[in-house]
N, C-alpha and C positions, 0 to 999 in steps of 0.2 A: 589595718590603716582604717582610720575612721573615714566617714563620709562627708567630712567637713572642707571648707575651702582650703584649709591647711593638710588637704588629704595626703600629699606629698612631702609629708613630714616627716602627681601628680608623685631604611633605605639609605643610602648614601647620601650626604648633604648635596643638596641641589646646587646648580652652578650658580643661581641667581644668588643663594645665601653667602658664596664667596665672593660675589662680585665686587662687593665693597672693599674686600681687603687685598692689599696689592702686595703684602708679604706676611709672614708668619714668625710668630715668637716661639722658637724651640726652647723654651726655658723649663720644662717639664723635666722630672725623671721618673723612674721606674716606681709603681707604686709602693708606698710605704718606706721609701729612701728619701732624705732630703734632697731638693734641687741643689746643683752644682752652683757654687759662687760664678759668675761671668757666662754662664752659660744660656744666654739669652738670645741668640741667634739675631736676625733681623727684623725690626718690629716694622709694622704699617707706620707711615710719617703722621705721627700725631700733630696737631694744630698747636706748635708752640705758643702761638698768639693766645691761646685758650687759657692759659695758666699765668698766675695762680687763679683755679677756679675754686668758687665756694659754691657747695650743695647743701641746701637747707633739709632737715628731716626732723624726725619727731622728737630727738635729743636735742635739738638746736642747729649748729651748722658746722661743717666739716671743709678746711681749706686744704686744697691739694696743690702744693706748691709747684710741681713740675711734673711732666708727663710720666707717670709710673712707667717702671720697667719690670718689676717683680709684683705680680697680682696674686692675692690670695683671695678665693671666694668662698661664700658661706650662706648656706641656705638653698634656695632653689631658683634656677634661672640665670643667675649671674654668670655662673661656668660657661652655660650656653653662648649668652650674648657676648662674652668676652672673646671666645673662640670664633664666633661668626664674624666678630670683627678683624680676625686675624691675630689675637692675643691668647696664647696658651698661659693659663696659669701656672704659677709655680707649685701650688697646693690648692685641692678642691676637696669639697665635702663627700663624705661616703653617703651614697644614696641606697637604702634598703630596699625601699619599695621601687621595683622597676629595674633596679641595677644586677648586675651579674655578683658573683661571689667577692668580687674585689670592690664592690659598691659602685661601679661606671656602669652608667646608662648606655643603652645600646647606640642611640644617636651622637653621643659624645664619642664613643669608640668609634664608630664609623667616620666621623668627622676627623678626630686626631688622624685615623688612618690616611684618610684623603689627603691631610695635609703634610704627612710623612712626620708626624710630631709624635714624641715619647708621650706616654701617659703622665701627667702630673702626679706630685705626691698626694696620694689619697689620706685626707685626714681621718683619725679614728671615729667610728662609730658610738658617738655619745649621747645620742637622743638629744634633749635639750639642753644638756651642758655642751659648754664650749673647749674644745681642746686648746686652752692658751699656750702651753708650752710648744704643742705641734706646731700651731700658728707662728709663734715666735720663732722656731726653729727655721720656718722658711723665708725669713728675712723679708716681709714684704715691704713695698712702697705704699702699698694701698690694699685695704681690705674692704672687699664689695659685700655687704649684707643687707642689699635694699629689698630681697623678698626673704625675710627670716622672721625668727621669732626671738631674737636676743632682747634682752631686759636692759635698762639702762645701767644697772651695775656691770653687766657684761660687755655693754659698750664702752664703759670707763675704762674696764681693763684693758680691751681690745685697743682702745686709743692709746694705751701707753706703749704699744707696739708699733703702730702706724695708723695713720687718718683713716677712719671708718666712715664708709657711708652706709648710713640705716635706712629704714624704711620711710616713708613720707609721713604716714600718719598712725594705723594700726599695723601689728605684726600680722604677717602673711597676708597681706592685703594690697601690695602694689600690683596695679594693672600691668598685663604681662608685657604690653607696649612700652609702658614707662620702664621696666626693668630694662628692656635694650636701649632706650633714650638716656637713661641715666649712666647707664654703663658706658655709652658713648661719651657722653659728658664728662665723665670721671677719666677717661683714658684720653681725651683730647682727639676724638673720633666720632665727633657729632655728626659729620655729613655721610659717614661712612654708616653709623647707625641709623640714620635717615633712609639710606639706600638699601640696608638690610629688611628694614620694615616695609618700604615700598615693594620690594621683592615678594615679601610673604602675602601682602595685600592683594600683588597680582596675582599670586597663585591662587589665592581663595577666589578672586573674581573670575579668573578663568574656570575654576570649578563649579562657580554659579552658574557661568555662562554656558557651560557644557552640560548643566542639569537644569534646564528651565521648568522642569517640573516639581523642583522644590518651591518656585515662589508663591508665597501665600500659604503654605501648608502649615498648620500648626502642629507644635510639638512639646512634649513635656518629656523631662529627664528624670530618671529615678534609680536609685541604690537602695536594695533591701538587704541589708548587712547586720548581723548580732542581733536579730530581733527587732531592727529599728528601720522605718522605711522612710527614706530622704528624697525630697523633691528640691530641684536646684531652680532658683529664680533666674531670672533673665539677665541679673547683673554678675551671675556667675561666669567667670571665663570659659569654661567648657562650653556653657550655653551659648554665650556672646559669639563665638566664632561659627555656631552653626546658624544663628541669625543672620550673619553676614553671609551666609551661602544662599540665603532668600527665604528661609523659613521664619515663621513668626511665632511669638510666646503664646501658647494656648491660653484663653481668657481664664479657664479653669485654675491654671497656676496662681495667677494674680489674686483670685478669690478665694483661694484655699490657703493662701501665704498667712502665716501666723506671724511673721515680721520678728522672728526669733534670732534671724541673721541676714544680713543683706544678701546672702548667696545661697542660702537653704532653708528650708523648715522641715519639719518632720510631720509625718502624717499617720493617723491610726490607720489599724488595717480596718476598721469598719467603716472607713471614709475614701477606700481607695477607689470604689466604683465612680466618685465625683470627678475624678482626674480625667476629665474628657480630653481628647485630642485627636487629631487627624492619625499622628504617630506617636509612639512612645520610645524613648531611648533608654535602656535598660544597662546597667553597668554591673559586672561581676569582677572580681578579682580571679575567677576559674568559672569555665563553662558551667560546672555544676551549679556554682552559687546563682548564676543568672537564670539557668533553667528553674530552679527551684522556685524563683518568683514567679516565672510562667505558669508553673503548675501548682503553685499554692491557691488555696480558695480567694485570697485577697488579690491574688495577680491575676484570675481569670475573670474577676468583675472589671477589671480595668476595660474600659471600651476598646482601645485601640488592640489589647492583647487579644480580647475577644474575635476582633477582625484579623487578627495576624498581621497587624501593621507594626511590627516590632524591629527595631534596629539593636542588636547586642553588641555592646562594646565590651569585648572580654579579654583579659589576661592583664598583669599587672604593668608588663611595659606598655601596653596600649593605652591604658586607662591613665598611665603618668604621664603620657605623651601630649594628653590634652587637660589636664588638672593641675596646673592650668598650663597652657601651651608656652613655650618658650621659642627661642630664635632659631633653635635646631630641631626641638621635637615638633612642632606644629608641620613643618614639611614633611618630615618623617614619618608621621601618621595619618596625614590628610587623606591620601589616596585610599585607606582602609576605611575612615570615617564616611567618606562620600558614597564608597560602594554599600556599606551597610544602610546608609540613609536610603540610598536609591532603592535596594531592595524592599525599605519597608514602605515607602511612598507607593511602589508597584502593587502592594497588596491594599490600599485603600480603595474601597467599594465605591 
């Protein structure tokens, strides 16, 4: 798994994330089997006056003529947003990073269980390729791919199956909040999407209020993987929500930034001592990977590491939950993130 913003090529669902949804679409079927025709249950009441709706994106614009009943999701976050709005897709992508053996992420599995919904068809794990035949077999009314890496050619092929909502500008770069709001717009559930976002923001605000010691503490976030040391900029969504908790981006991060990406930059091992911050957040797919950085000479010279002010965010599921966050994953992983951050802040001299 590369440590770029496309890194995800990232507890039971809280009541606040469900409050916006008055009913469910039990449209899915067991993983790997096509959804049954007509098995749509009762959907949240879409705003029929919102249709037809036209959504602009990188490849032009897409018109959705009426409220979709059969939703297929592709990429990252759209599945979560739809479920948080009470709409269970008929098919969703296989998630290799953080997912179980069937490609189902834990917060999605828990949310479906909370809703009493069956697991949707899980599309084949095809990497950057799009499983067109499997998507067509799901007979969608709309395909939500607004945080994905689809090419224009893939978009055109998908558009022959159903209206496609693509990303706003660049692949894998739609802000996580926009993923939720665009999903709401496409499904005629804009007010419900606003309620979900308000609920998540309230939970973040409550965590910040419960941890006033976070206010003004500078942080840097890093991942040392496959011989490359990545530092994340404040535009990266995994950093953004930590700033919402009261932290500030360490000035050294801006000073060292090479502008190779809006979200991250690489730093040579010879310069890690310049990554000055009150605390440092270290990612690792395994505990061994995270500890390897802390034990390495280039890790030992990071000032916050030397002080022991380190928050270790370890495990594929946990990293996936914040990389970037989604309507379901941020509430799922927030408590653990806060606990690790609090432990690091407690070590500041």
